[in-house]
DOVEXVEX-78925 format. One record per atom (N, C-alpha, C, O): residue number from 1; x, y, z. Coordinates in steps of 0.02 Angstrom, whole numbers, padded with zeros to 5 digits. Layout:
REM DOVEXVEX-78925
R     n     east    north       up
R   NUM        X        Y        Z
...
***
This chain:
REM DOVEXVEX-78925
R     n     east    north       up
R     1    00202   -00641   -01339
R     1    00119   -00616   -01266
R     1    00182   -00601   -01225
R     1    00231   -00637   -01214
R     2    00164   -00524   -01200
R     2    00209   -00505   -01136
R     2    00156   -00520   -01078
R     2    00095   -00529   -01084
R     3    00192   -00521   -01022
R     3    00164   -00538   -00951
R     3    00190   -00478   -00910
R     3    00249   -00471   -00895
R     4    00132   -00427   -00890
R     4    00126   -00401   -00825
R     4    00101   -00405   -00745
R     4    00046   -00404   -00718
R     5    00165   -00410   -00723
R     5    00161   -00417   -00667
R     5    00154   -00378   -00593
R     5    00202   -00356   -00562
R     6    00079   -00372   -00572
R     6    00068   -00318   -00530
R     6    00047   -00356   -00463
R     6    00011   -00405   -00450
R     7    00090   -00308   -00423
R     7    00075   -00337   -00347
R     7    00055   -00262   -00290
R     7    00096   -00218   -00277
R     8   -00001   -00265   -00269
R     8   -00013   -00233   -00209
R     8    00002   -00221   -00142
R     8   -00047   -00240   -00110
R     9    00029   -00207   -00119
R     9    00045   -00211   -00033
R     9    00001   -00163    00001
R     9   -00009   -00105   -00017
R    10   -00024   -00191    00051
R    10   -00039   -00139    00113
R    10   -00010   -00137    00167
R    10   -00033   -00176    00209
R    11    00052   -00091    00188
R    11    00107   -00104    00244
R    11    00074   -00092    00335
R    11    00034   -00055    00364
R    12    00123   -00150    00353
R    12    00111   -00131    00434
R    12    00102   -00067    00475
R    12    00074   -00056    00529
R    13    00145   -00015    00422
R    13    00164    00036    00456
R    13    00107    00098    00471
R    13    00111    00135    00422
R    14    00080    00112    00496
R    14    00036    00166    00509
R    14    00044    00246    00503
R    14    00003    00290    00487
R    15    00119    00250    00522
R    15    00146    00322    00527
R    15    00172    00338    00471
R    15    00219    00310    00443
R    16    00131    00402    00449
R    16    00152    00429    00360
R    16    00217    00434    00341
R    16    00248    00413    00293
R    17    00238    00481    00408
R    17    00324    00483    00378
R    17    00350    00417    00369
R    17    00364    00396    00313
R    18    00355    00384    00419
R    18    00382    00294    00408
R    18    00368    00267    00373
R    18    00407    00232    00340
R    19    00288    00272    00358
R    19    00256    00241    00305
R    19    00291    00272    00233
R    19    00300    00228    00191
R    20    00308    00328    00217
R    20    00352    00355    00156
R    20    00405    00342    00151
R    20    00428    00330    00095
R    21    00453    00339    00221
R    21    00517    00313    00216
R    21    00536    00244    00187
R    21    00584    00228    00152
R    22    00475    00199    00215
R    22    00484    00149    00199
R    22    00467    00132    00129
R    22    00505    00089    00106
R    23    00436    00146    00102
R    23    00407    00150    00047
R    23    00473    00143   -00005
R    23    00498    00099   -00040
R    24    00487    00208    00011
R    24    00557    00237   -00039
R    24    00626    00195   -00027
R    24    00667    00186   -00072
R    25    00631    00172    00036
R    25    00675    00104    00024
R    25    00653    00040    00003
R    25    00695   -00002   -00010
R    26    00585    00024   -00001
R    26    00550   -00042   -00050
R    26    00576   -00008   -00115
R    26    00618   -00040   -00147
R    27    00563    00032   -00131
R    27    00567    00056   -00203
R    27    00642    00046   -00253
R    27    00651    00025   -00311
R    28    00685    00070   -00201
R    28    00762    00095   -00207
R    28    00771    00002   -00220
R    28    00794   -00016   -00275
R    29    00754   -00048   -00172
R    29    00788   -00119   -00152
R    29    00757   -00163   -00232
R    29    00785   -00190   -00279
R    30    00682   -00148   -00213
R    30    00654   -00186   -00292
R    30    00670   -00163   -00354
R    30    00670   -00205   -00399
R    31    00689   -00088   -00372
R    31    00701   -00074   -00435
R    31    00758   -00073   -00452
R    31    00779   -00052   -00506
R    32    00799   -00104   -00394
R    32    00855   -00131   -00405
R    32    00881   -00178   -00450
R    32    00928   -00174   -00490
R    33    00832   -00236   -00434
R    33    00809   -00322   -00466
R    33    00831   -00286   -00532
R    33    00892   -00298   -00537
R    34    00808   -00243   -00592
R    34    00812   -00245   -00646
R    34    00863   -00230   -00658
R    34    00870   -00228   -00719
R    35    00914   -00216   -00626
R    35    00981   -00222   -00651
R    35    01031   -00307   -00619
R    35    01090   -00323   -00613
R    36    00977   -00334   -00607
R    36    01031   -00400   -00598
R    36    00982   -00465   -00626
R    36    01006   -00516   -00650
R    37    00942   -00457   -00621
R    37    00887   -00503   -00666
R    37    00870   -00483   -00743
R    37    00829   -00437   -00744
R    38    00890   -00504   -00804
R    38    00880   -00475   -00866
R    38    00814   -00484   -00871
R    38    00781   -00441   -00899
R    39    00791   -00526   -00853
R    39    00717   -00549   -00862
R    39    00673   -00497   -00871
R    39    00638   -00490   -00921
R    40    00672   -00457   -00820
R    40    00622   -00399   -00796
R    40    00655   -00350   -00816
R    40    00714   -00335   -00807
R    41    00590   -00308   -00862
R    41    00574   -00248   -00901
R    41    00539   -00212   -00866
R    41    00499   -00247   -00833
R    42    00532   -00150   -00856
R    42    00491   -00094   -00847
R    42    00467   -00107   -00796
R    42    00410   -00127   -00789
R    43    00524   -00092   -00732
R    43    00500   -00137   -00658
R    43    00499   -00079   -00622
R    43    00548   -00043   -00615
R    44    00447   -00070   -00600
R    44    00448    00001   -00558
R    44    00407   -00006   -00482
R    44    00367   -00053   -00480
R    45    00414    00033   -00424
R    45    00350    00033   -00379
R    45    00349    00104   -00350
R    45    00390    00145   -00330
R    46    00266    00097   -00359
R    46    00239    00184   -00328
R    46    00237    00180   -00271
R    46    00249    00125   -00245
R    47    00221    00238   -00230
R    47    00164    00221   -00178
R    47    00090    00258   -00191
R    47    00076    00304   -00229
R    48    00053    00225   -00150
R    48   -00021    00258   -00179
R    48   -00023    00311   -00159
R    48    00020    00333   -00119
R    49   -00090    00356   -00189
R    49   -00095    00422   -00209
R    49   -00116    00434   -00125
R    49   -00166    00405   -00104
R    50   -00071    00485   -00074
R    50   -00110    00486   -00012
R    50   -00184    00499   -00005
R    50   -00206    00483    00050
R    51   -00250    00535   -00064
R    51   -00287    00533   -00061
R    51   -00319    00480   -00041
R    51   -00369    00487   -00005
R    52   -00294    00404   -00065
R    52   -00351    00349   -00062
R    52   -00308    00288   -00011
R    52   -00309    00227   -00019
R    53   -00278    00318    00032
R    53   -00248    00322    00111
R    53   -00285    00222    00133
R    53   -00258    00174    00161
R    54   -00357    00230    00102
R    54   -00383    00170    00130
R    54   -00387    00117    00089
R    54   -00424    00068    00095
R    55   -00335    00132    00037
R    55   -00339    00054   -00012
R    55   -00280    00034    00013
R    55   -00271    00020    00073
R    56   -00224    00030   -00044
R    56   -00159   -00021   -00025
R    56   -00112    00027   -00028
R    56   -00123    00086   -00040
R    57   -00071    00007   -00019
R    57    00006    00071   -00020
R    57    00060    00066   -00054
R    57    00100    00113   -00052
R    58    00074    00014   -00089
R    58    00139   -00010   -00140
R    58    00093   -00025   -00189
R    58    00035   -00046   -00186
R    59    00143   -00006   -00252
R    59    00091   -00060   -00319
R    59    00173   -00078   -00344
R    59    00214   -00033   -00354
R    60    00184   -00134   -00351
R    60    00235   -00146   -00393
R    60    00207   -00181   -00487
R    60    00166   -00225   -00498
R    61    00239   -00149   -00527
R    61    00216   -00181   -00579
R    61    00308   -00199   -00642
R    61    00361   -00169   -00652
R    62    00278   -00261   -00664
R    62    00349   -00277   -00709
R    62    00319   -00299   -00757
R    62    00260   -00313   -00754
R    63    00353   -00306   -00805
R    63    00336   -00342   -00890
R    63    00389   -00382   -00903
R    63    00448   -00366   -00894
R    64    00361   -00458   -00932
R    64    00417   -00521   -00948
R    64    00410   -00543   -01005
R    64    00349   -00550   -01009
R    65    00432   -00561   -01055
R    65    00428   -00576   -01132
R    65    00380   -00653   -01106
R    65    00332   -00666   -01142
R    66    00393   -00695   -01054
R    66    00378   -00746   -01080
R    66    00341   -00774   -01004
R    66    00360   -00732   -00963
R    67    00290   -00837   -00962
R    67    00296   -00843   -00911
R    67    00359   -00887   -00887
R    67    00362   -00896   -00826
R    68    00403   -00912   -00922
R    68    00478   -00938   -00901
R    68    00521   -00885   -00877
R    68    00562   -00894   -00832
R    69    00514   -00841   -00901
R    69    00558   -00771   -00901
R    69    00518   -00750   -00838
R    69    00550   -00741   -00786
R    70    00438   -00739   -00838
R    70    00430   -00736   -00748
R    70    00462   -00769   -00704
R    70    00492   -00744   -00657
R    71    00456   -00833   -00719
R    71    00466   -00886   -00661
R    71    00555   -00901   -00643
R    71    00577   -00939   -00600
R    72    00595   -00860   -00693
R    72    00657   -00857   -00664
R    72    00685   -00802   -00649
R    72    00746   -00794   -00643
R    73    00618   -00735   -00637
R    73    00632   -00687   -00612
R    73    00605   -00708   -00530
R    73    00642   -00697   -00482
R    74    00562   -00728   -00525
R    74    00509   -00757   -00459
R    74    00586   -00814   -00413
R    74    00614   -00801   -00360
R    75    00597   -00867   -00456
R    75    00665   -00887   -00402
R    75    00724   -00864   -00396
R    75    00765   -00892   -00360
R    76    00739   -00805   -00436
R    76    00805   -00789   -00430
R    76    00832   -00768   -00342
R    76    00799   -00747   -00294
R    77    00872   -00778   -00347
R    77    00891   -00784   -00255
R    77    00915   -00714   -00262
R    77    00970   -00707   -00235
R    78    00885   -00646   -00300
R    78    00893   -00596   -00272
R    78    00825   -00556   -00267
R    78    00818   -00503   -00236
R    79    00770   -00591   -00306
R    79    00714   -00592   -00291
R    79    00688   -00608   -00235
R    79    00667   -00562   -00199
R    80    00683   -00674   -00215
R    80    00674   -00726   -00155
R    80    00714   -00681   -00091
R    80    00682   -00690   -00039
R    81    00773   -00637   -00081
R    81    00794   -00598   -00030
R    81    00762   -00544   -00016
R    81    00748   -00520    00038
R    82    00747   -00519   -00093
R    82    00682   -00472   -00078
R    82    00622   -00471   -00068
R    82    00596   -00418   -00086
R    83    00590   -00506   -00047
R    83    00550   -00559   -00032
R    83    00540   -00568    00063
R    83    00491   -00578    00099
R    84    00590   -00560    00073
R    84    00627   -00595    00106
R    84    00627   -00533    00169
R    84    00625   -00549    00229
R    85    00630   -00475    00149
R    85    00628   -00415    00152
R    85    00547   -00407    00158
R    85    00511   -00418    00207
R    86    00533   -00388    00105
R    86    00490   -00366    00116
R    86    00420   -00406    00154
R    86    00389   -00372    00195
R    87    00406   -00452    00145
R    87    00371   -00492    00187
R    87    00325   -00480    00256
R    87    00265   -00482    00271
R    88    00395   -00465    00292
R    88    00369   -00455    00367
R    88    00347   -00372    00351
R    88    00294   -00361    00380
R    89    00367   -00325    00321
R    89    00319   -00253    00312
R    89    00253   -00253    00290
R    89    00218   -00202    00288
R    90    00234   -00313    00273
R    90    00183   -00297    00254
R    90    00094   -00326    00267
R    90    00086   -00382    00244
R    91    00043   -00302    00292
R    91   -00029   -00350    00315
R    91   -00032   -00396    00283
R    91   -00020   -00456    00291
R    92   -00067   -00333    00203
R    92   -00096   -00400    00133
R    92   -00056   -00371    00081
R    92   -00028   -00316    00076
R    93   -00059   -00412    00049
R    93   -00042   -00432   -00029
R    93   -00077   -00452   -00072
R    93   -00107   -00506   -00071
R    94   -00077   -00408   -00116
R    94   -00116   -00460   -00196
R    94   -00091   -00455   -00256
R    94   -00077   -00401   -00281
R    95   -00083   -00520   -00289
R    95   -00049   -00511   -00352
R    95   -00085   -00549   -00427
R    95   -00111   -00604   -00434
R    96   -00072   -00489   -00480
R    96   -00115   -00509   -00534
R    96   -00052   -00515   -00591
R    96    00004   -00490   -00590
R    97   -00085   -00558   -00639
R    97   -00005   -00580   -00682
R    97   -00081   -00581   -00762
R    97   -00126   -00623   -00770
R    98   -00067   -00532   -00796
R    98   -00104   -00567   -00857
R    98   -00049   -00550   -00921
R    98   -00002   -00511   -00927
R    99   -00072   -00585   -00953
R    99   -00057   -00560   -01025
R    99   -00079   -00482   -01072
R    99   -00126   -00444   -01063
R   100   -00032   -00480   -01114
R   100   -00068   -00412   -01150
R   100   -00044   -00413   -01218
R   100   -00061   -00369   -01257
***
């Protein structure tokens, strides 16, 4: 059974150009984790559609073969470092994990 991990973030940045640049930076940093942590698959970061700006700004999606693999990812030093980078940039976040 595969685990899908979805994280939604609303950023504190409100300026559209600055927000776009920030999302691009988050995307590069987070997607690089796929080359560092072998337990994560199909890791991608996408920006919310501008027409829906009243909702979240960023969506992270990842897949894991097992719950243990997801735990390994979440506890990996590179992931912890990434969380440390992103956390000050977000106003709110929501995480959903499910099996499929």
